BAFI-3210 file (N, C-alpha, C; in Angstrom, 3 decimals, decimal comma, padded with zeros to 6 digits):
// residues 67
n [1|2|3|4|5|6|7|8|9|10|11|12|13|14|15|16|17|18|19|20|21|22|23|24|25|26|27|28|29|30|31|32|33|34|35|36|37|38|39|40|41|42|43|44|45|46|47|48|49|50|51|52|53|54|55|56|57|58|59|60|61|62|63|64|65|66|67]
n.u [005,887|006,256|004,080|002,048|002,751|002,564|-000,161|-001,114|-000,391|-002,269|-004,841|-003,704|-002,552|-004,906|-006,212|-004,404|-004,532|-006,956|-007,571|-006,827|-008,423|-010,919|-013,606|-014,086|-013,365|-015,442|-018,554|-020,587|-023,134|-022,884|-024,397|-025,762|-023,855|-021,162|-019,103|-016,305|-016,090|-017,435|-015,757|-013,362|-014,224|-014,909|-012,379|-010,932|-012,311|-011,659|-008,961|-008,574|-008,839|-006,589|-004,458|-004,746|-004,081|-001,373|-000,342|-000,919|000,743|003,211|003,405|003,190|005,503|007,405|006,959|007,961|006,583|006,698|008,952]
n.v [087,185|085,037|083,380|084,840|084,709|081,945|081,651|082,955|081,211|079,137|079,845|080,361|077,907|076,404|077,612|077,067|074,309|073,711|072,537|069,906|068,769|066,487|066,820|069,453|069,990|069,111|068,519|070,007|071,868|074,457|076,510|077,715|078,258|077,082|074,511|074,946|077,699|078,647|077,638|079,056|081,723|081,696|081,203|083,410|085,446|084,725|085,139|087,860|088,864|087,499|088,652|091,239|090,798|090,070|092,475|094,144|092,989|093,454|096,288|096,861|095,714|097,244|099,742|099,354|098,001|095,284|093,622]
n.w [073,757|072,092|072,588|071,427|068,728|068,307|068,769|066,553|064,560|064,548|063,209|060,699|059,957|059,835|057,689|055,614|055,564|054,494|051,946|052,281|054,186|054,559|055,432|054,958|052,327|050,493|048,780|050,474|052,243|054,472|056,737|054,655|052,744|050,618|052,070|052,153|051,804|054,079|056,089|055,528|055,886|058,606|059,825|058,929|060,229|062,854|062,708|062,833|065,633|066,588|065,171|066,170|068,864|068,616|067,629|069,800|071,788|070,591|070,460|073,160|074,154|072,796|073,936|076,427|078,393|078,949|080,528]
ca.u [005,697|006,189|002,710|001,265|003,071|001,976|-001,599|-001,342|-000,163|-003,446|-005,706|-002,959|-002,476|-006,247|-006,487|-003,560|-004,926|-008,324|-007,723|-006,532|-009,397|-012,024|-014,915|-014,227|-013,214|-016,472|-019,713|-021,583|-023,593|-022,872|-024,965|-026,206|-022,722|-020,325|-018,345|-014,983|-016,253|-017,774|-014,527|-012,441|-014,786|-014,782|-010,992|-010,517|-012,879|-010,859|-007,618|-008,554|-008,408|-005,226|-003,559|-004,848|-003,312|000,041|-000,009|-000,941|001,959|004,361|003,486|003,443|006,925|008,174|006,808|008,659|005,666|006,931|010,396]
ca.v [087,405|083,735|082,885|085,573|084,163|080,608|081,855|083,358|080,064|078,247|080,123|080,254|076,478|075,951|078,099|076,345|072,896|073,609|071,633|068,522|068,306|065,925|067,326|070,805|069,935|068,203|069,304|070,159|073,232|074,855|077,856|078,244|078,495|075,891|074,260|075,562|079,139|078,856|077,359|080,172|082,923|081,549|081,358|084,802|086,216|084,424|085,659|089,284|089,073|086,990|089,714|092,329|090,430|090,165|093,903|094,651|092,530|094,108|097,689|096,885|095,414|098,395|100,839|099,015|097,461|093,868|093,405]
ca.w [072,327|071,431|072,701|070,431|067,411|068,245|068,633|065,172|063,677|064,507|062,054|059,447|059,639|059,457|056,338|054,666|055,538|053,983|050,802|052,665|055,169|053,771|055,828|054,422|050,878|049,989|048,326|051,537|052,505|055,880|056,938|053,377|051,853|050,486|053,302|052,100|052,006|055,486|056,840|055,332|056,509|060,062|060,244|058,694|061,334|064,037|062,501|063,181|067,015|066,768|064,705|067,139|070,050|068,259|067,563|071,177|072,450|069,961|070,880|074,602|074,340|072,302|074,887|077,655|079,388|079,195|080,719]
c.u [005,587|004,787|001,838|001,518|002,480|000,465|-001,956|-001,193|-001,385|-004,371|-004,986|-002,853|-003,839|-006,590|-005,658|-003,964|-006,305|-008,469|-007,478|-007,505|-010,635|-013,402|-015,145|-014,238|-014,164|-017,684|-020,835|-021,985|-023,602|-023,389|-025,349|-025,103|-021,961|-019,406|-016,976|-015,068|-016,574|-016,546|-013,568|-012,948|-014,629|-013,344|-010,459|-011,074|-012,087|-009,421|-007,503|-008,194|-006,996|-004,205|-003,585|-004,043|-001,815|000,469|000,022|000,337|003,196|004,499|003,725|004,913|007,783|008,116|007,452|007,763|005,922|008,438|010,655]
c.v [086,071|083,157|083,559|085,020|082,760|080,681|082,215|082,188|079,147|078,592|080,030|078,798|075,941|076,402|077,345|074,883|072,677|072,558|070,179|067,966|067,786|066,445|068,755|070,781|068,891|069,056|069,344|071,629|073,438|076,285|078,512|078,553|077,192|075,746|074,928|077,071|079,450|078,669|078,553|081,450|082,861|081,776|082,764|085,702|085,964|084,928|087,118|089,521|088,559|088,022|090,914|092,047|090,512|091,625|094,533|094,250|093,227|095,549|097,804|096,625|096,599|099,557|100,549|098,431|096,010|093,603|092,267]
c.w [071,586|071,479|071,645|069,031|067,257|068,098|067,192|064,199|063,558|063,341|060,717|059,015|059,194|058,039|055,290|054,527|054,927|052,889|051,160|053,700|054,443|054,177|055,357|052,904|050,288|049,593|049,375|051,646|054,013|055,951|055,612|052,394|051,674|051,698|053,291|052,332|053,470|056,362|056,742|056,000|058,024|060,519|059,969|059,796|062,616|063,917|062,934|064,647|067,285|066,309|065,645|068,395|069,790|068,212|068,949|071,918|071,885|070,422|072,379|074,898|073,899|073,277|076,229|078,724|079,748|079,294|081,626]
res [x|x|x|x|x|x|x|x|x|x|x|x|x|x|x|x|x|x|x|x|x|x|x|x|x|x|x|x|x|x|x|x|x|x|x|x|x|x|x|x|x|x|x|x|x|x|x|x|x|x|x|x|x|x|x|x|x|x|x|x|x|x|x|x|x|x|x]
***
């Protein structure tokens, strides 16, 4: 379960660090959108499988599959 939580911390840290990253917080266009918007969209999309993995591990542990 700790690995799942650590996996979840990567996209959360990336989203929180957005304003301090100079290559993201600049007036650039990535894929036709502002760089900050593209960065956030990418990490939110990557956050979805991370949350799914945490939920899978949580329900597997509750059902007794991981002892």
